[in-house]
C-alpha positions in Angstrom: 1.8 17.9 -16.7 0.8 14.2 -16.8 -2.6 13.3 -18.2 -4.1 10.9 -15.7 -7.8 11.3 -16.6 -8.4 7.6 -16.8 -6.3 6.4 -13.8 -8.0 4.2 -11.3 -10.0 6.4 -8.9 -8.5 4.6 -5.8 -5.3 6.5 -6.6 -5.1 10.1 -5.6 -4.8 11.7 -9.0 -4.0 15.2 -7.6 -1.2 13.8 -5.5 0.3 12.0 -8.5 0.1 15.1 -10.8 1.6 17.3 -8.1 4.5 15.0 -7.4 5.4 13.4 -10.8 6.2 15.6 -13.8 6.1 12.8 -16.4 4.3 9.6 -17.1 7.7 7.9 -17.6 8.8 8.9 -14.1 5.5 7.8 -12.5 5.8 4.4 -14.3 9.4 4.1 -13.0 8.1 4.7 -9.4 5.2 2.2 -9.9 7.8 -0.3 -11.2 10.0 0.1 -8.1 6.9 -0.3 -5.9 5.9 -3.5 -7.7 9.4 -4.9 -7.3 9.3 -4.8 -3.5 5.6 -5.0 -2.5 4.7 -8.6 -3.3 7.4 -10.0 -1.0 6.6 -7.4 1.7 2.9 -8.1 1.8 3.6 -11.8 1.8 5.9 -11.3 4.8 3.1 -9.3 6.5 0.7 -12.2 5.9 3.3 -14.7 7.2 3.8 -12.6 10.4 0.1 -12.5 10.9 -0.3 -16.3 10.5 2.5 -17.0 12.9 1.1 -14.3 15.3 4.4 -12.3 15.2 2.7 -9.1 16.2 5.8 -6.8 16.3 7.1 -8.0 13.0 3.7 -7.5 11.3 3.4 -4.0 12.7 6.9 -3.1 11.8 6.3 -4.2 8.2 3.0 -2.4 7.9 4.8 0.7 9.2 7.6 0.4 6.6 5.3 0.0 3.6 2.6 2.5 4.5 4.8 5.3 3.2 5.4 3.4 -0.1 1.7 3.0 -0.6 1.2 6.7 -0.1 4.1 7.5 -2.4 2.3 5.9 -5.3 -1.0 7.6 -4.7 -2.7 5.3 -2.2 -3.1 8.0 0.4 -6.3 6.6 1.9 -4.9 3.1 2.2 -1.7 4.5 3.7 -3.7 6.4 6.3 -5.7 3.2 7.2 -2.4 1.3 7.6 -1.1 4.0 10.0 -4.3 3.9 12.0 -4.2 0.1 12.2 -0.6 0.2 13.4 -1.4 2.9 16.0 -4.5 1.0 17.3 -2.5 -2.2 17.6 0.3 -0.5 19.4 -2.0 1.3 21.9 -4.0 -1.8 22.7 -2.1 -4.8 23.9 -5.2 -7.0 23.3 -5.5 -5.9 19.7 -6.0 -9.0 17.5 -3.7 -9.0 14.5 -5.8 -11.9 13.1 -9.1 -9.9 13.3 -11.4 -9.3 10.4 -10.1 -5.7 10.3 -6.6 -7.0 9.8 -7.6 -9.5 7.1 -9.5 -6.8 5.2 -6.5 -4.4 5.4 -4.2 -7.1 4.1 -6.6 -8.0 1.3 -6.9 -4.3 0.4 -3.1 -4.1 0.2 -3.0 -7.1 -2.2 -5.7 -5.4 -4.2 -3.8 -2.2 -4.3 -0.7 -3.9 -5.6 -2.9 -5.4 -8.4 -4.3 -1.9 -9.2 -0.7 -0.5 -9.6 0.2 -3.4 -11.8 -2.9 -2.8 -14.0 -2.0 0.9 -14.2 1.5 0.0 -15.4 0.1 -2.3 -18.0 -2.4 0.3 -19.1 0.1 3.1 -19.6 3.0 1.0 -20.9 
């Protein structure tokens, strides 16, 4: 079992312990996440700025599972709700404060994963 007693509380510790049998494996997963996420979130932000609604929602959909896979279950769920709300409401503003907060939270989550990799490496 992995010892994650001092992992950032935003990460679902029980999920990580249940799904990863070693710290080395978890760090490998975190590393893979960090390789793809900066460009993905930058693309989401670019879609938002250019008001490309469908592209933004498609990208949020595609990374919400990756966020959950590294322990960001709450953020992943928020991303799914955001996507569903936007798809159900044609007038949903992808440049709203809610959208900006979600994007900022994804950037912050990436930084948290990076900090965890540095802490455990």
